[in-house]
C-alpha positions as CSV (number, residue, x, y, z in Angstrom):
1,M,-14.4,18.4,22.5
2,E,-11.7,16.5,20.7
3,Q,-8.6,17.9,19.3
4,I,-7.5,16.3,15.9
5,Q,-4.2,17.3,14.4
6,G,-4.6,20.8,15.7
7,L,-8.2,21.1,14.3
8,S,-10.8,21.7,17.0
9,I,-14.1,19.7,16.2
10,G,-16.7,19.7,18.9
11,L,-20.0,17.9,18.7
12,N,-21.8,21.2,19.1
13,L,-20.5,22.4,15.9
14,D,-22.8,22.4,12.8
15,T,-22.3,20.1,9.9
16,S,-20.5,22.6,7.6
17,G,-17.9,23.2,10.2
18,I,-17.0,19.4,10.3
19,T,-17.2,19.1,6.6
20,A,-14.7,22.0,6.3
21,G,-12.4,20.2,8.7
22,L,-12.6,17.1,6.5
23,K,-11.8,19.2,3.4
24,N,-8.7,20.5,5.0
25,M,-7.6,17.1,6.0
26,K,-8.2,15.7,2.5
27,R,-6.0,18.5,1.1
28,Q,-3.4,17.6,3.7
29,L,-3.5,13.9,2.6
30,K,-3.1,15.0,-1.0
31,V,-0.1,17.1,-0.2
32,V,1.5,14.3,1.8
33,D,0.7,11.8,-1.1
34,S,2.2,14.1,-3.7
35,E,5.3,14.6,-1.6
36,M,5.8,10.9,-1.2
37,R,5.4,10.3,-5.0
38,A,8.0,13.0,-5.7
39,N,10.4,11.7,-3.2
40,M,10.0,8.0,-4.5
41,S,10.4,9.0,-8.1
42,V,14.2,9.3,-7.8
43,F,14.4,5.6,-7.0
44,G,14.2,2.8,-9.6
45,K,11.1,0.5,-9.5
46,S,13.1,-2.7,-8.5
47,E,15.8,-0.8,-6.5
48,Q,16.6,-1.9,-3.0
49,S,18.5,0.5,-0.8
50,V,18.3,1.9,2.7
51,A,17.5,5.4,1.3
52,K,14.6,4.1,-0.7
53,Y,13.1,2.1,2.3
54,E,13.6,5.0,4.7
55,T,11.9,7.5,2.2
56,Q,9.0,5.1,1.6
57,L,8.5,4.6,5.4
58,D,8.7,8.2,6.2
59,G,6.1,9.0,3.6
60,M,3.8,6.2,4.8
61,N,4.1,7.3,8.4
62,K,3.0,10.9,7.4
63,K,0.1,9.4,5.4
64,L,-0.9,7.2,8.4
65,D,-1.0,10.4,10.6
66,A,-3.1,12.3,8.2
67,S,-5.3,9.3,7.5
68,K,-6.0,8.7,11.1
69,A,-7.0,12.3,11.6
70,A,-9.4,12.1,8.6
71,V,-10.9,8.8,10.1
72,N,-11.6,10.4,13.4
73,A,-13.2,13.5,11.8
74,A,-15.4,11.2,9.5
75,R,-16.5,9.4,12.4
76,Q,-17.6,12.5,14.3
77,E,-19.4,13.7,11.1
78,H,-21.3,10.5,10.8
79,E,-22.3,10.6,14.5
80,R,-23.6,14.2,13.9
81,M,-25.6,13.0,10.8
82,V,-27.2,10.3,12.9
83,Q,-28.1,12.7,15.6
84,Q,-29.4,15.4,13.4
85,Y,-31.2,13.2,10.7
86,G,-31.5,9.7,12.1
87,E,-29.9,6.4,11.7
88,G,-31.6,5.4,8.5
89,S,-31.4,8.8,6.7
90,R,-29.8,9.3,3.5
91,Q,-27.3,11.7,5.0
92,A,-26.3,9.2,7.8
93,Q,-25.9,6.4,5.2
94,A,-23.6,8.5,3.0
95,S,-21.5,9.7,5.9
96,G,-21.3,6.2,7.4
97,A,-20.1,4.8,4.1
98,A,-17.5,7.6,3.7
99,Y,-16.3,6.9,7.3
100,N,-16.1,3.1,6.5
101,N,-14.0,3.7,3.4
102,L,-11.6,6.0,5.1
103,A,-11.2,3.4,7.9
104,A,-10.6,0.6,5.4
105,D,-8.1,2.7,3.5
106,F,-6.2,3.4,6.9
107,N,-6.1,-0.3,7.7
108,N,-4.8,-1.2,4.3
109,L,-2.2,1.5,4.6
110,Q,-1.2,0.3,8.0
111,R,-0.8,-3.2,6.8
112,R,1.3,-2.2,3.8
113,A,3.5,-0.1,6.1
114,N,4.1,-3.2,8.4
115,E,5.0,-5.2,5.3
116,V,7.5,-2.6,4.0
117,T,9.0,-2.4,7.6
118,E,9.4,-6.2,7.6
119,E,11.0,-6.0,4.1
120,F,13.4,-3.3,5.3
121,Q,14.4,-5.3,8.3
122,N,15.0,-8.4,6.2
123,F,17.1,-6.3,3.8
124,Q,19.1,-4.8,6.6
125,R,19.9,-8.4,7.9
126,E,21.0,-9.4,4.4
127,Q,23.2,-6.3,4.3
128,E,24.8,-7.2,7.7
129,L,25.4,-10.7,6.5
130,A,27.1,-9.5,3.3
131,N,29.4,-7.2,5.4
132,S,30.2,-9.9,8.0
133,G,33.1,-12.3,8.0
134,L,31.0,-14.9,6.2
135,G,30.3,-12.5,3.4
136,R,34.0,-11.6,3.1
137,L,34.8,-15.3,3.1
138,S,32.4,-15.8,0.2
139,S,34.2,-13.0,-1.8
140,S,37.6,-14.7,-1.0
141,L,36.3,-18.0,-2.2
142,E,35.2,-16.3,-5.5
143,S,38.9,-15.3,-5.9
144,V,40.0,-18.8,-5.3
145,G,37.4,-20.0,-7.9
146,G,39.2,-17.7,-10.3
147,S,42.4,-19.6,-9.7
148,F,40.7,-22.8,-10.5
149,S,39.2,-21.2,-13.7
150,A,42.7,-20.2,-14.8
151,V,43.9,-23.8,-14.4
152,G,40.9,-25.0,-16.2
153,D,41.6,-22.7,-19.1
154,K,44.7,-24.9,-19.9
155,M,42.5,-27.9,-20.5
156,K,41.3,-27.5,-24.2
157,G,40.5,-29.7,-27.1
158,V,38.0,-32.5,-26.4
159,G,37.1,-31.1,-23.1
160,E,36.2,-27.8,-24.6
161,S,33.9,-29.3,-27.2
162,V,32.1,-31.4,-24.6
163,S,31.6,-28.3,-22.5
164,M,30.3,-26.2,-25.4
165,Y,27.9,-28.6,-26.9
166,I,26.8,-30.8,-23.9
167,T,27.8,-29.7,-20.4
168,A,27.0,-25.9,-20.7
169,P,23.5,-26.5,-22.0
170,L,22.8,-29.1,-19.4
171,A,24.1,-26.9,-16.7
172,G,22.0,-24.1,-17.9
173,I,18.8,-26.1,-18.0
174,A,19.6,-27.5,-14.5
175,A,20.1,-24.0,-13.1
176,A,16.9,-22.7,-14.7
177,G,14.9,-25.5,-13.0
178,F,16.8,-25.2,-9.7
179,T,16.2,-21.3,-9.7
180,A,12.4,-21.8,-10.4
181,A,12.2,-24.3,-7.5
182,L,13.8,-21.8,-5.2
183,D,11.5,-19.1,-6.2
184,L,8.5,-21.1,-5.7
185,E,9.5,-22.3,-2.3
186,S,10.4,-18.7,-1.4
187,A,7.0,-17.5,-2.6
188,M,5.2,-20.3,-0.6
189,G,7.0,-19.3,2.5
190,K,6.2,-15.6,2.1
191,I,2.5,-16.3,1.2
192,Q,2.0,-18.4,4.3
193,A,3.8,-15.9,6.6
194,Q,1.7,-13.0,5.4
195,T,-1.6,-14.7,5.4
196,G,-1.3,-17.2,8.2
197,E,-3.2,-19.7,6.1
198,T,-3.0,-23.6,6.2
199,A,-0.5,-25.5,4.0
200,K,-3.2,-26.5,1.8
201,V,-4.5,-22.9,1.1
202,T,-1.0,-21.7,0.8
203,E,-0.4,-24.2,-1.8
204,E,-3.4,-23.1,-3.7
205,L,-2.5,-19.5,-3.5
206,S,1.1,-20.4,-4.5
207,E,-0.1,-22.1,-7.7
208,Q,-2.0,-18.9,-8.5
209,A,1.2,-16.9,-8.0
210,K,3.2,-19.4,-10.2
211,S,0.6,-19.1,-12.9
212,L,0.6,-15.3,-12.6
213,W,4.4,-15.2,-12.9
214,K,4.3,-17.6,-15.8
215,N,2.0,-15.3,-17.7
216,G,4.6,-12.6,-17.4
217,F,3.4,-10.7,-14.3
218,G,5.8,-9.8,-11.5
219,E,9.6,-9.7,-11.4
220,N,9.7,-13.2,-9.8
221,M,7.3,-15.7,-8.1
222,A,7.7,-14.0,-4.8
223,E,6.5,-10.7,-6.1
224,A,3.6,-12.4,-7.9
225,G,2.8,-14.0,-4.5
226,E,2.7,-10.7,-3.0
227,A,0.2,-9.5,-5.7
228,I,-2.0,-12.5,-4.8
229,V,-1.8,-11.6,-1.2
230,A,-2.7,-8.0,-1.9
231,V,-5.8,-9.2,-3.7
232,K,-6.8,-11.5,-0.9
233,N,-6.4,-8.8,1.8
234,N,-7.9,-5.8,-0.2
235,M,-10.7,-7.6,-2.2
236,Q,-12.8,-9.1,0.5
237,S,-15.8,-9.4,-1.8
238,L,-13.8,-11.8,-4.2
239,T,-13.5,-15.6,-3.7
240,K,-10.0,-17.1,-4.3
241,D,-10.8,-18.4,-7.7
242,G,-10.8,-14.8,-8.9
243,F,-7.5,-13.7,-7.2
244,E,-5.2,-14.4,-10.2
245,A,-7.4,-12.6,-12.8
246,A,-7.8,-9.6,-10.4
247,A,-4.0,-9.5,-9.9
248,E,-3.4,-9.5,-13.6
249,S,-5.7,-6.5,-14.0
250,A,-4.0,-4.7,-11.1
251,Y,-0.6,-5.2,-12.8
252,I,-1.9,-3.9,-16.1
253,L,-3.2,-0.8,-14.4
254,Q,0.1,-0.3,-12.5
255,D,2.2,-0.8,-15.7
256,A,-0.1,1.4,-17.9
257,F,-1.1,4.2,-15.6
258,G,1.2,3.9,-12.5
259,I,-1.5,3.2,-10.0
260,E,-0.1,0.7,-7.3
261,L,-1.6,-2.7,-6.8
262,A,-2.6,-2.0,-3.2
263,E,-4.5,1.1,-4.4
264,S,-6.2,-0.4,-7.4
265,T,-7.2,-3.6,-5.6
266,S,-8.7,-1.6,-2.7
267,L,-10.6,0.6,-5.0
268,A,-11.9,-2.4,-7.0
269,D,-13.4,-3.9,-4.0
270,N,-14.8,-0.5,-2.9
271,M,-16.7,-0.2,-6.3
272,M,-17.8,-3.9,-6.2
273,V,-19.5,-3.2,-2.9
274,T,-20.7,0.3,-3.8
275,F,-22.0,-0.3,-7.3
276,G,-22.5,-4.0,-7.2
277,L,-19.9,-4.7,-9.9
278,S,-17.8,-7.8,-10.6
279,S,-14.1,-7.6,-10.3
280,K,-13.7,-7.4,-14.1
281,E,-16.3,-4.6,-14.3
282,A,-14.6,-2.7,-11.5
283,F,-11.2,-2.9,-13.2
284,D,-12.8,-2.1,-16.7
285,T,-14.4,1.0,-15.1
286,M,-11.0,2.2,-13.7
287,T,-9.3,1.6,-17.0
288,T,-12.0,3.4,-18.9
289,G,-11.6,6.4,-16.7
290,F,-7.9,6.7,-17.0
291,Q,-8.1,6.1,-20.7
292,N,-10.5,9.0,-21.1
293,G,-8.3,11.5,-19.0
294,L,-10.4,11.5,-15.9
295,N,-7.1,11.6,-13.8
296,F,-6.5,15.1,-15.1
297,G,-6.4,16.4,-11.5
298,D,-4.6,13.3,-10.3
299,D,-7.5,12.4,-8.1
300,F,-9.7,10.0,-10.2
301,A,-9.2,7.0,-7.9
302,D,-9.5,9.0,-4.8
303,T,-12.7,10.7,-6.0
304,M,-14.1,7.3,-7.0
305,R,-13.3,5.8,-3.6
306,E,-14.5,8.7,-1.4
307,Y,-17.5,9.9,-3.3
308,G,-18.7,6.5,-4.8
309,P,-21.1,6.0,-1.8
310,I,-22.5,9.6,-2.3
311,F,-23.1,8.8,-6.1
312,A,-24.7,5.5,-5.3
313,G,-26.8,6.9,-2.5
314,M,-28.3,9.5,-5.0
315,G,-29.3,6.7,-7.5
316,M,-26.3,6.6,-9.7
317,D,-24.6,3.4,-11.1
318,A,-20.9,3.1,-12.1
319,D,-21.5,4.3,-15.7
320,E,-23.3,7.4,-14.4
321,A,-20.6,8.2,-12.0
322,L,-18.1,8.0,-14.9
323,T,-20.4,10.3,-17.0
324,F,-20.5,12.9,-14.1
325,M,-16.7,12.9,-14.0
326,E,-16.5,13.2,-17.8
327,R,-18.9,16.2,-17.7
328,A,-17.0,17.8,-14.8
329,Q,-13.8,17.5,-16.9
330,Q,-15.4,19.1,-19.9
331,S,-17.1,21.8,-17.9
332,G,-13.9,23.4,-16.5
333,F,-13.7,22.2,-12.9
334,R,-10.1,22.2,-11.8
335,N,-10.3,18.6,-10.5
336,L,-12.8,15.8,-9.8
337,D,-12.6,16.3,-6.1
338,V,-14.1,19.8,-6.4
339,A,-16.9,18.7,-8.7
340,A,-17.8,15.7,-6.5
341,D,-17.8,17.9,-3.4
342,T,-20.3,20.2,-5.3
343,F,-22.6,17.2,-5.9
344,K,-22.3,16.1,-2.3
345,E,-23.3,19.5,-1.0
346,F,-26.1,19.6,-3.5
347,S,-27.3,16.1,-2.5
348,L,-27.4,17.0,1.2
349,I,-29.3,20.3,0.5
350,A,-31.8,18.6,-1.9
351,S,-32.4,15.8,0.5
352,E,-33.3,18.0,3.2
353,G,-35.9,19.8,1.0
354,S,-35.8,23.1,2.8
355,A,-38.0,26.0,1.9
356,D,-35.0,28.0,0.5
357,F,-34.2,25.1,-1.9
358,A,-37.8,24.9,-3.0
359,D,-38.0,28.7,-3.4
360,A,-34.9,28.7,-5.6
361,I,-36.3,25.9,-7.8
362,G,-39.5,28.0,-8.2
363,L,-37.4,30.7,-10.0
364,M,-36.3,28.3,-12.5
365,D,-38.0,27.0,-15.7
366,E,-40.9,24.5,-15.6
367,E,-38.8,21.5,-16.7
368,T,-36.6,21.8,-13.6
369,Q,-39.5,22.3,-11.3
370,A,-41.0,19.1,-12.8
371,L,-37.8,17.3,-12.2
372,Y,-37.8,18.2,-8.6
373,E,-41.3,17.0,-8.1
374,G,-40.1,13.8,-9.6
375,F,-37.2,13.6,-7.2
376,K,-39.5,14.0,-4.2
377,N,-41.6,11.3,-5.4
378,G,-38.6,9.0,-5.9
379,K,-39.0,9.0,-9.8
380,V,-36.0,11.2,-10.5
381,S,-32.4,10.3,-9.5
382,G,-30.0,12.7,-7.8
383,D,-27.7,13.1,-10.8
384,E,-30.7,13.9,-13.1
385,L,-32.0,16.7,-10.7
386,F,-28.4,18.0,-10.3
387,Y,-28.0,18.3,-14.2
388,G,-31.6,19.8,-14.3
389,V,-30.8,22.4,-11.6
390,A,-27.5,23.3,-13.2
391,K,-29.3,23.9,-16.5
392,G,-32.2,25.6,-14.8
393,L,-30.0,28.2,-13.2
394,E,-29.2,29.7,-16.6
395,S,-33.0,30.3,-17.0
396,I,-32.8,33.0,-14.3
397,E,-31.9,36.2,-16.1
398,D,-31.1,38.5,-13.1
399,P,-27.4,37.9,-12.1
400,T,-28.0,38.5,-8.5
401,T,-31.1,36.3,-8.2
402,R,-29.4,33.6,-10.2
403,F,-26.3,33.7,-7.8
404,N,-28.6,33.5,-4.7
405,A,-30.5,30.6,-6.3
406,G,-27.2,28.8,-7.0
407,V,-26.1,29.2,-3.4
408,A,-29.5,28.1,-2.2
409,T,-29.2,24.8,-4.2
410,M,-25.5,24.0,-4.4
411,G,-24.3,25.7,-1.2
412,T,-21.0,27.3,-0.8
413,M,-19.5,25.3,-3.6
414,F,-21.5,27.5,-6.1
415,E,-19.8,30.5,-4.7
416,D,-16.3,28.9,-4.6
417,N,-16.5,27.5,-8.2
418,G,-18.4,30.2,-9.9
419,E,-21.5,29.6,-12.0
420,T,-20.0,28.9,-15.3
421,A,-18.6,25.4,-14.5
422,I,-21.8,24.3,-12.8
423,I,-24.1,25.7,-15.4
424,N,-22.0,23.9,-18.1
425,M,-22.7,20.6,-16.3
426,G,-26.3,21.0,-17.2
427,K,-25.6,21.6,-20.8
428,M,-23.4,18.6,-21.4
429,Q,-24.8,15.7,-23.4
430,E,-21.7,13.4,-23.1
431,E,-22.2,10.0,-21.6
432,L,-19.3,7.6,-20.7
433,S,-19.7,3.9,-20.0
434,A,-17.1,1.4,-19.0
435,T,-15.9,-0.5,-22.0
436,A,-16.2,-4.2,-21.5
437,G,-12.8,-5.8,-21.9
438,A,-11.0,-2.5,-21.6
439,T,-8.3,-3.7,-19.1
440,E,-7.5,-6.9,-21.1
441,E,-7.3,-4.8,-24.3
442,A,-4.9,-2.4,-22.5
443,G,-2.7,-5.5,-21.4
444,A,-2.6,-6.8,-24.9
445,A,-1.3,-3.4,-26.2
446,L,1.2,-3.1,-23.3
447,Y,2.8,-6.6,-23.7
448,D,2.5,-7.2,-27.5
449,N,6.3,-6.8,-28.1
450,F,9.2,-9.1,-28.5
451,G,10.7,-8.5,-25.0
452,A,7.5,-9.6,-23.3
453,K,7.0,-12.7,-25.6
454,A,10.7,-13.7,-25.1
455,Q,10.2,-13.3,-21.3
456,G,7.0,-15.5,-21.5
457,L,8.8,-18.2,-23.4
458,W,11.7,-18.3,-20.9
459,R,9.2,-18.5,-17.9
460,Q,7.3,-21.4,-19.6
461,L,10.7,-23.2,-20.0
462,Q,11.4,-22.7,-16.4
463,D,8.0,-23.9,-15.4
464,A,8.5,-27.0,-17.5
465,L,11.8,-27.6,-15.6
466,L,10.2,-27.0,-12.2
467,P,9.7,-30.7,-11.4
468,F,13.4,-31.3,-12.1
469,G,14.2,-28.3,-9.9
470,M,12.1,-29.6,-7.0
471,I,13.9,-33.0,-7.2
472,M,17.3,-31.1,-7.0
473,L,16.0,-29.0,-4.2
474,D,14.9,-32.1,-2.3
475,F,18.3,-33.7,-2.8
476,A,20.0,-30.5,-1.7
477,D,17.9,-30.5,1.5
478,R,19.1,-34.1,2.3
479,I,22.7,-33.8,1.3
480,F,23.6,-30.2,2.7
481,P,23.4,-31.4,6.4
482,K,26.0,-34.1,5.5
483,I,28.2,-31.6,3.8
484,S,27.9,-29.3,6.8
485,A,28.9,-32.1,9.1
486,A,31.9,-33.0,6.9
487,M,33.0,-29.4,6.7
488,S,32.9,-29.1,10.5
489,V,35.2,-32.2,10.8
490,A,37.5,-30.8,8.2
491,T,37.6,-27.4,9.8
492,G,38.4,-29.0,13.2
493,W,41.2,-31.0,11.5
494,F,42.6,-27.9,9.9
495,T,42.4,-25.8,13.0
496,G,44.4,-28.3,15.0
497,L,47.3,-28.2,12.6
498,S,50.4,-26.1,13.4
499,A,51.2,-23.0,11.4
500,K,53.7,-25.0,9.4
501,G,50.9,-27.5,8.6
502,H,48.6,-24.8,7.5
503,W,51.1,-23.4,5.1
504,K,52.0,-26.8,3.7
505,N,48.4,-27.9,3.1
506,C,47.5,-24.4,1.6
507,R,50.5,-24.6,-0.8
508,E,49.6,-28.2,-1.9
509,Y,45.9,-27.5,-2.6
510,F,45.9,-24.0,-3.8
511,L,49.2,-23.2,-5.4
């Protein structure tokens, strides 16, 4: 018997016991996730501070602990399904898919936690440098620079005109190109460090990051590079030619609905594998779901990830999964997780084909009985039978008999949710399909404003100046060692002077 986070789960327990344990862990994960979102909401999106990093890492560590427990429990449930129903059974396949998805989510979360830890350590080193003697020297030099500026203010006339109309614009152009070159070099270094790829592949990924940034996504090229890396790591089903488009879609979902890039890219890959979708179709499905209010219980993404394999295993495609969630929303379920859990329990009971299930179907109308025969022959999908049984329950007039038939077909979820929401599912006629191009249209609506257009023009200018910036950067790489050597000589000379010599030279050059 293994102990998991205080929950005792032994291999001699029945399936319902393990499922109950997983439900408790899922609830714990949601509580931890909700707590982390609340704690992080007090910080700005682009803010960098010790408090923000510590809060984020604390929440991630709690999520890792809860996720690890859920993975262990899911593994035990899968082993139990294999032992009870066989390796190739529908139950074993569904539980195996659920275990694999939880394990993948845990690995992605672990990798992201490592990245945030590294970012925090870099930030701490930068803070230590800023507070060191070198940092204070930099501040002092800024003050000296102010003295030079005061002297310069006395030089007006012709010099002022030249500065205003020629020097300042040229300096601004040079600075823009140099900044873009620095950003690209930083992005390339970070991409190579995070992926371990060759210089050639890193250059290809960096070009995608630059293009992504040029199109207005990410605060800078380094952040755009992180988005490309997130797509590469999380969307294993995608070739590198599709990384940029996927990253754009992930940014749109983040800006429109607040779903983080790591979460949306991981879910997109899950849907591509589960439902056989393209990357574009996966993101359009997510966008359609969010736009139609399917996140009413703040669990749309989690439900699609966790129960997608169950839906697919019962013959549903992605649009039919959306339809199920839409009907659950309209029928009165308090969230999608509860509705999907009801369908999961129904699918397990229906697949077993027990005598109690068959007897309950026999109490319903002939249409429902015909659907069940079709399901047994492989001609009726699981969702069709679910809707048929939900509707068929209403045909049983006696309340007690109807309740018992509901428990026999839907399990304890019928008792937990009450008959109204489930029976309503059978009455619904609404269908919801992913709107082709939904994500692209959402992006057009988001970024069709002056600020976004101005930013795009500025980035296009910086991109055009990038070759000039790279030349400057190359020149700086070659000249800086010489400057450093000269400064070392000058420092040695100055240090060797007497106190009187120090004062004399300072007075001559700075006063």
